[in-house]
Structure formats: structure tokens, C-alpha cells
C-alpha positions, 0 to 999 in steps of 0.5 A: 202289617206282617199278616197282610203285608209281609213284603212291606213290613220288612222295612218295620223290621229294618227299621227296628233292627236300627233302634225304632220301637214298634207297637201294635194296637189291635183286637188280636195278637198276630204276627205283628204283635208276636215282633212288636216291642209292645202289644195293646189289646184294644176293643174293636171300635174304641180308637178315638178313645186311645188316640184322644188319651195320647193328644190329651197326654201331649197337651198336658205335658206340653211335649208338642213340637212348639215351634212347628205346631205354632208356625205350621198348624191352625192351633193359634187360629181363632174360633167363632164365639158361636162354636160350642163342643161336645164337653158341652153339648153332651156328645154333639157340637153346636149346629146339630139339626136333628131332623136330619141327623147333619150338621150346620156348619156355620158356628165351627168357622174361624172367627169372622168367617162364620158367613162365608166360610161354612158349607152351611147344611150338609144334608146333602154333602152327607148323601153325595159323600162330600166329605171326601171331595172337602178332604180332596180339594180342601174345605173353603177358608176365607182371606185372613184368619185371627190368630194368637201366637201365644196360644192362650186366647180361650178360642185359639185352636189349641185351647179348644183342643186341650178342653176337647181332649180333657177327659180322654185320660188314662183311666178313661182310656183303660175304662173304654178300650180296655188297655191297662194304664200302663201299657198306654202311658208306655205307648204314649211316652214313647210316641212323644219321645219321637218328637222334635228337631231330631226325631220323627215316628211314623204312624200305620194303619191298615185300610180296616181302619177306615170301615167305621162309623167314625172312620175318617175321624180315626185317621184325623185323630191320627193326623192330629197326633203327628201334626202335634209332634211334627211328624207330617211333611218329614222323613220318617214321619207321616200316616201310612195307610196300607192298602188292600191290594197293590192299585187301590190308591190308583183306583181312587186317584183315577177313580172308581168312586161316584163322586169324583173324577181323576185327580180328586176332582169333584163330580158335579151336583146337578142342583148346585153346579149347573155351569162350568164356572159355578163347579170350578168355583167350588173346588178353587173358591175364589179369594182362597189361598193354595194350588186349588186356585188352579182348578180351572186349568185342571178341569179344563184339561180333563175335559179336554182330554175326554172330548178332544176337538169337540171341547171348546171354550165356547162350549165350557169344554163339553161340561154339559156331557159330564154326569151329575150327582142327584144324591147317594150313588153309593154301592149300598144304595145301589144294592138296596135299589137292586132289591127294590127293582130300580136298576136293570143291569150291572157291570161288576169288575174287581169285586165279590159283593155276594161275600165281599161286601157288608150284609152279603144277604142284601148284596145277593138278593139284590143281584137276583133281581136285575135283568142282566149282570155282567161279572168280569173275573178269573175265576167263577166267583160267588157273585156269578153264581149266586142264583145256583149255589147262594145260601139263599137257595137252601132257604128258598129265598132264590129259587134257580129256575125263577131267578130272573137275573141273566148272568155274563160270565166273561173270563178276565186277565190277570195282573201277570197277563196284561200291561200297565200301572199300579200305584201303591200306598206311597203313591208310587206307579210302577209299570208292569210288563206282561209275562204270558198271554191271557189263555182263552177268551181271557181280556184285560180290562183295557181291552173290554172297556176300549172295544165295548165303548168302539162297538157303542160308537159304531152302533150310534154312528147314525144317531142324531139325538143329543143324548148321544153326542157324549158318547160319540164325541169322546176321544177314542182313537188309542192304537191297537196292537196284536191279533186281539187288537189289544189297546197300547197301555202306554198310549193311555198313560200318555193321556193320562199324563197330559199333552199339549193339543196343538203339538203333541209334546207330553206335559212335564208338570201339572204346573203346564196346565192351561185353562183355554183349552191347549192342554188335555189332561187325563189326570192332573196329579199323574202329570210328568209321569210321561214327560218328555215321551218317556214312561217314567213309571217303567224306571227301576234303578236299583236303590243300590245305585242312587241316594236313599230316597230313589226318586229313579224307582218307578214315579210317584204322584205329584212330580215324582214327590216322595213325600207330600207337604216337605216344606215342613222338613225344614224350620220356618226360615228354610233350614233343615229341623237338624242334620240328621233329618235333613230332606229338603232346604232353601238354597239362599245362594242359588235362591231355590229350594233343594234337597233329596227330593222334589220340594213340595213348594213353589221353588223360587219362593223364599221363606221371608215371602208375605203375601200382598193384600188380596192375594189368592191361589198359589200367590197367598201362600206365604214362604213358611205354609208348608200345607199348599193344597189347604185354604190357609196353608195350615196343617188343621188340628181343628177342621172348620169344614169339610169333615161332617160329623165334627171339627174334632174327632170325638168317641162314639160307640160303635153302631153295634155295642155292648156297652154304654158310651162311658164319655157322652150320653150320646151313644154312637155318631148322630151323623152316621148313615143308615138305611131304613129297608126291610132287608136291613137292620141293626142289632140294639145297643144300649141305652136300648133295651135287649142288647144283651141278646147279642154280648159279643163283639165280633171282628174280621181281618185278613189272613197271610194266605187269603186275599180279600174274599178269597176268590183268587186264593181260595182257587190256589191249591196250595194256598187252600190247603193252608187255610182249608175252612172257615173257622173263629177265634174265641178265648179259653174263657169265652169257651168255657162261658159258651160251651165251645170245643176246640176244632169243633163247631160254632155258630155265629147270630146276628140280626141278619144272618147265622154263619158257622165256623170251626173253633179255635181256642186261643189266648190271642184273644183276651177278654177285657175289662171295660167299664167295670165288665168283661168284654169277650171279643171273637175274630173270623176272617172274611175270605170265604165263601161258597165256591173254590177249591175250600169253602165256608160261610161268609164273615160278611154276611153278619153285618148290616149297613150302617155308613161313615157320614162323610165317605159312605164307607160301611162299618165293617170291622165291629159288630154284636153276635152271639155264639152258639156251640154246633152247626148252624141249622139250613133252610128254613130253620135258619130263617126261623132262628134269626126271626127268634133273635129278631123277636127276642132283641125287639128287632123290626124290618128296617128299624134302626136304633135312634140317632139321638141317645141323650136321653137314658130311656129310649123307647123302641126303636123309631124305624128311620 
């Protein structure tokens, strides 16, 4: 956090000054490690083993915050007798289908709900990243579920959790992660000490934690710990995800994702949701508890915002205009489709896949096979010049004179040259004024899309074709200003906020959303950011002029609430857990919830409220159910639905690993998404043969001096001077083993590419003893490419394409490689070197390790 998020890290240092203990877990000793109370070096890709060890430590020593756990989690809920765990299945839960590499989830359900709650077969869900949808709108849970408040029933979640993590001992943590037992115990003791009525602890992770083939389960394990310790919904607790830049949160709220619509409404699937009602019912799950019961109001209001007067109850608010999912439309499937000639044109904004995405060679070859490519950026980035300056030009794989892609480069306005909001990691919207006019032809995204839409609509104005109605019926009437006709960003914010269709009055709360077409809302979770016609995101009242929650600085979704699920900051009776942690509580005299923050609960629903039989939606949530978006109102220690690779986190080795999984005979996540394409391959791992061809682990992360793939920072002279070239950090022990010289050259080889880097010999990387052998890890920054003031090979070229099954994010924090002294070859010799390694490792084009590896002897690759 100190390295990648130094401004936010000041508050960690403030907490430490006040007595908080800071632990840092990372493969490499960084600026954060230097100021932490304890640093734990870890083998990349083994975090579930570490966190699972903490879960075991909590349960074995009965250190959970029992009153919180009983009341607010599903610990007491009884699971189906059909369920069997990984401990019984050697790394598999019940319901695994080896034909598709996915699970049928019926046996994971709560007792009595096997045939009504399960999502059945999940192969289609994996292709459309439905795991992310479930995470957003809550997996289905029907009616009341059986519970054992004594936590003694062998099939209650608490007991299942104990059995599942029973082998995650301190000895196993050391064996898998390389973390000494005393270091692990120091962490576990400190974390559990911050639990109870009077204490809380926070888990902070960077976005790279998600970039694993089990990335979703990393976060799930952290959430399990925080629930067991009573750290969710309470001040000083929670799980904070540090984003890659200022508005990553905003770009998922109002998404740049193929499978979500604004406010985490799922994109409809062509086969499953042919009608508006079927789409809405898939979100609200009729009869289910929780606020997703109001999904029809959110969905109708969104479509009304899109299509205005054309959207009526009679035509289901133009639901027929919405695009439909047909399968995997993710960025990695797209680039493979480009290589195969299935995509003709591409708009590229806010990203630089030529060097910023996994498998850079595939990205560049894909873009070289388009009819046209539009790149909008501040600088002439690698994704605009790959056809001219990319590594494949030197190898002859791309010939500039023959490259068929016509590239249009359109200069973009920077963040100081446009107005609008950004939404940071705490869901906080902050308004940004324009400081200066953009130079020359540079324009904002708002200008670009508004005028592109306007011109397309003008060209189609006379069309009578039904296919053109979706574009012609769009509400596209934003006011513009200035000589460049810049659209009003405030008018867009007003539409996002939502308004009454009849009067135009901006809405104050998403509770005002209606399903009858009388409200239009661009993103229901943002309703209130323009309440009373005032730009609430532009508020800048200093924290010194208000209480410590600082509710008048910017605006947080939803409802300006700073901590989600903060009903959990009070005990089941509605009283603060302690005066020290007083945050939101029930005021019996006023018969309402009150506190420092906006209560995340119905304001007048008393703690004693119990829903009548058959109640659903918000009415079905009891007065002591704080997790109001969940179908049972509880925090889920065990996920019966919605997570595609298991109801509980399980340690699997990374897809590329030098060691055999010490916990299960199943090596890697059996449900991972792989792509059998000639351009893509995976290095062998045990129990396959030839894994020793790539003996070292490499991992990547960010430098303070550079930003993402370097498109902005490598063009800034002071930053370029501070970090002027690509380098690789290696331990003194590895330098001696591989014959590397400090400040000399080395090249790293994977089954996909070779990159070169200057050598930095440092004890910031520690050789780890893992399962009786020494594992060496090397570290490289991912900021370099072939354009800018300073250049270097791209670390992302080393990675292949393998994805987490839930959200289809790539595994790009861990891979295996070989390291050689000296500079890499060039031209055809480089291709020959990669081909030689592929031959020695038994890699065939498009071949992958078998998904199922419970048999000790794996014969070759199955090519699937």
C-alpha cells in the first residue's frame, strides 16, 4: 500500500501511531514492509493456505466473536446431507462434472433447498462470468432455512468450516507458503486479538490479489475471517480493496464490464431471459428476502433512463433493445477472436493491452488482424504503434507494410482537462472541476461518445429498419456548452441520479424508484448524489469542520453511507457493541435507527421485528439481519450458491507452479477457464513431466514512480529519470545459482515469450523453503513497453491466458520461468529459443494441463 497507494497509506501510519499493529504479507520486501510491525514473505499464489490457517486458528481456539457469529452469519445454518467436502473428495466438492470442468451446485444448498435454490449446472454461468452477477445481486436462498443455534449439528456451517480447514495447520502453512510458523502465529494472534465488542481489525488488499485463478476465493477467505471476528459492518473493520486508479470502483458501478449493467444489474442472457419479467425474476428471486426484491423498480427505471418516452409498461420499457449475452464476451476471448478473424473493429479507451494485458504477443497479433482500430489516449501508446514498433516486427510475425489494421489515434483529454466524478475505493464520489482546456484536438470521453452517438443518429434518422430503433429511441438530449460543444457532465450526473419523469424532480433515494415507468434512474445505487438538484459529490467540507465520519465530503453510494451493512455495528438488540465502537444504533425513544452514519437498515424497523410467514423482499428481513442484500440477511461463511468453484475456499496451486499441491491430489483450480488456442499455452506443473524446465516463480507489481503499463508515467521526465529501465530483482542466492551479475543483464523465458531486464541483486526477495525444497522467486515491474521516454520489455508478455471461473480475470501475478544471464536473442533467434523451451517442456500449441489431476500419473497433455 505504501508503494502503490502512498496517499492513502498515511492513514495506516496514523493508525500505527495510535497503537495499531500493521502486518504485511508479500512475496517481496517493499516500502510497506519497511514500516510494518511484521513482514511475512509468502510464495506467490498460496494466500488461501495462509488465510485458511488463520480460520483454523480461530475455530480451534474458539476465538470467534460468538455473539456476532451466531446472530449475523450463517454459521448455524444446516447444509444438505448430499454435500461432500474437498476433504472427502481429494480436492473436489460434490457435484463436479469432469466433462465441463464445472460444478452442479444442488448438493451445496441449505437443507431442504436442494431442488429450489441451486443454480444447477454452472458451465454456462462460467462463460458469462455469472459468478460476478451473483456476487452483485445475491445468490438465491428460498424461505426459512433450518439452523442449530448450539452450532453442534455436524452439518451446520460452523462444523463444516472446522472440518474443511482442519488440515490448514501452522505446519501446513509453512509447508505450502514458506512462512515460518512463529511468524504465522504472530499474525494469527494479533488478528484474533482485534475482535469482540471493543476491538476491530481491517484487511486491506491490492487489486492484484484478484488476479489469480482462485482470486475470488482469496477475497472470500478474507471475508470469512472478518465475519468470524465480527469485523464486518463496524468502524475500523471490513475488507478494503485498493484499486488500480481513482475510478476503478466507478467503472464497475457504471460498468465497463460485458456482463453487468449500471448498479450491478446483470446483463440478460439470450436463452435464459427472453422477457423482461424473466430477467427481473432472475435478479429478485420471487419469495426471497432482501432489498433485491425491489429489482423491478431498479430495472424499469434504468430502461426508462435509456429510452425515455419510447419506454413504456406496454413494451416492457424497450427491454427488447437490450443486448443479450450469448457466452464469453470477455477481453481475452475477444483477442483470440481477433486472431481468428471474427472481430473487424475495436474501440480502445483507457487501456493499453499491447503491454498492459496478459499474453502481450496474443494482444498484438489480435490487433494486427482487424480492419480498423480506434485508440483514444493521452500519448501515442504501444497499442497504437504495435504494427510499427512492436516486438513481432523484429521477429517477422508482423510486417508493417502488410499489416491490415487501419489505426485511428484520437487524442484524449486528461483528468485535469475535463469535469465529472470519480468513485474511489470507499465508494466515494468526488467531483472534479476542469482546470484547463484540453490542448489541440484532445477531447473528453463524454464529448467523444456524445458526438459519436449524435452523428450516428443523424445518419440513421430516415431509417425504418427495426434494428435501428434502439439507437434512434435513445434519450440523447444532453445540453452542451462552449465552442467545442462539450456536453454538460452535471446533466449526465442528474440522469445517473434519477428523476421523476413527470416533474423532472431529482430523486433523493433509491427507495423512490418505481416499476411503473414514473422514474428514470441511470444507476440506482447512485440515487441521492444529485438530491435536491445539488451536486452532492462536489461537497468539500473539511473533516476538521465536522465529525470523524465526514459525511459532507463528497458523496458515497448508496445513500451517502460510509460503511456498508453498518446495522452490524450494533448488537442484536440494537445497542452499540461498546461505547468505543459506537457507530449506528437503535433509538428506542424515537423508534428509529440513528448514529454517525446513514443506517444501512430500514429506519423504523425495530430490532425485535420478525417477518410474518411468507414475507419476501425487505419485509422478509428480520430486525437483527444486517446483511440486507443477502437472501437470508446473513453474512456468508459458506456460500451455497453464486461462487462457481466451491462454497468454501480451497488451496489450489497456481496454474503454473514448481511444486505439487501438498493439501490435495487435485493440483490447480479444476474449474478455471482455459483457452485451447494455438497462440496460448501453459507451462507444465506437477504432476506433469518437465516442470523443471521452468524452475523459478516470477511475480509482478507496481512501483511508486510509475503507473499501470506506463503509458502516462514513462512520458513524464522526472518519473522516467527515477525509474529509467526495466529490471528484475533476484536474491543473492539465485544470482549465484543462475550466474547473474548485479546491474548486468538477464533474460526471463516462459513458454510464450522471452524478456530481458537489468539485474538488481537484493535481499528484498527471500528464498523460501517449501515442502522440503528451496523455491526462488523473482520480481519484475509491469510498467515498461516500447514507447515513451524510457522503454523496456513488457513483463506481461511472459503470462499466458488462464482465468478465474467466477469473474474471468486473468492469473497475472504468478507464473513460472527460467532465468539466464545476458541479453535475450532477437529476431528469428528469439522465436527459436521459445520453441526450444516448448519442445523441452512438452508444450504443444493450444495444449493445457489436464483440469483433473487426482491421478498421480498424468500422461502428457490433453490439448483441451
